[in-house]
Structure formats: structure tokens, C-alpha cells
N, C-alpha and C positions, 0 to 999 in steps of 0.2 A: 438652818445653819447660817447662810447669808445674813438673815435678819440679826442674828446675834452678834456678827462681825460689825454690821452697820451700827449697831447700839453701842458696841464697844468703842467703835472709832469716835462716834458722836461724843461719848462720855470723855474719852481721851482729849478730843479737841477742846471740849469746854474746860477741862482741867489745865490745859497748856495756855489757853488764852487767859484764864483767870490767873494763873501764875505770872504771866507776861504783864498783865495789868497791874498786879500788886508789885512787881518789880519796878516798873516804870513810875508807879507813884512813890515808891520808896526813894528811888533816885532823884524824883523832882523835889520831894521834901528835903532831903539831904543837900542836894547840890544848889538849890536856888535860895541862896542867902542874900537877899536884898538888902544889905546893909550899907548905907551911905557913909563911907569912911575915906579918907585920903590914904594914898599909898605912900609911905615914906620913901623919900628921895634924898639920897645922900648929896650934899652939896660940895664936898670936897673931893669926892671921887670922879674919875673919868671913865667913859664908857670902855676905852681901850686903853692898854698899857702903853706907855711911851717906848718906842722901839729903841733898842740897844745896838749901836753900831758895832760891827765886827769887821776885822781886817779881811779882805779878799785875798785867799791865797789859792795858787794854781797847784795841782797834783804833780808828782814827779813825771817828768817826760818818759814816754815809751816809745820805742821803735815799732813802726808799722811796717809789716812784711807784706809787701804787695805781691799779688799773682798776677804775672803777666801772661797773656795768651798771644802766640804768634798768629797773626791775622793771615798768613799765607796758608796755614793748615785748616782754617775754617772751612766747612761745607755750606756755602751760601745757597739760599733757595734760587731758583731760576726766575727771573722777572717775566711777568706776564703782562699783556696790555689789556686794558678793560675799556670795552666801547660802552660808554655811558648811553648812547643812542639805542642800543639793544635791550637795556634793562627796562622791563615794563614798569610803567609809573601809573598811579591813580591820583586823583584830586585830594588835596588837603583842605579840610574845612576846620578852621580853629574854633569855631563855635560849636562843633559836633553835629552840625546838621548834615545829613545824608539824604539826597532826594530819593523817594520811591521810584521804582522801575516800572510799577503797575499801579492802577487806580485802587482806592479802597472801595468797599461794597457797604451799603447801608441794609443791614438785615432787619432790624426793628426800628421804629421811628424814634429818633432820638440818640441812638447808639450807632456809632460807625466802627466797623470791625475790619482790620486788614487781614485778609486770608493769603 
């Protein structure tokens, strides 16, 4: 049974590749018209239409209803001091190099492996 499936898939693949070949050949024949001709260019037309000036008009004014909040009723967060000397820091390497904390080992001649 598996040999039948392999034979069927091989025949199907050949048919698909043949169809793709003939389709590509047809597109090449139809699309590749190497005709040396000049493209007509209108001499009196411009690429873009001339802009038409229009008068600038503002819309009718509307009243804005502002919502005011009383600052006395706000629950503000408690201020906290930050001691920047207690924050852990680590080096910044702009080129992306980070030094290794241990040595590499050579297992096979010519290959260096970091374990």
C-alpha cells in the first residue's frame, strides 16, 4: 500500500510541475512583447490639475462646558523618598559585550566550547 501512495504522489507531482511549466511558458509568450515603440505623451496636458482656490470659513462657534475638579477633595499619593545609592546597578556595555565570569574549555582541537 505505501508503494502505491508513493507512485501516486510522484505522478501527481509530475503533473503539477508540467502544468506550472506550461503556465509559465504561456505567460512568457503573452507578456513579453518586445516591441520598440514610443509611448504617446500629451504635450498640452499637465500631470496635476491646477488647484482651485476656495475661501476659508470657520464653523459656527460652540460653547465648551469645562468640568472643574476641586483640588481640595483629591486623594493624593503619599510622597516617598528614593535612595538611588541603594538601587543595585550593573555595567552598561553599548557594544553588547559582556565579559565571561569563567574560562572556556577546549574539548576538541580547533573547537572551543563554553560550558
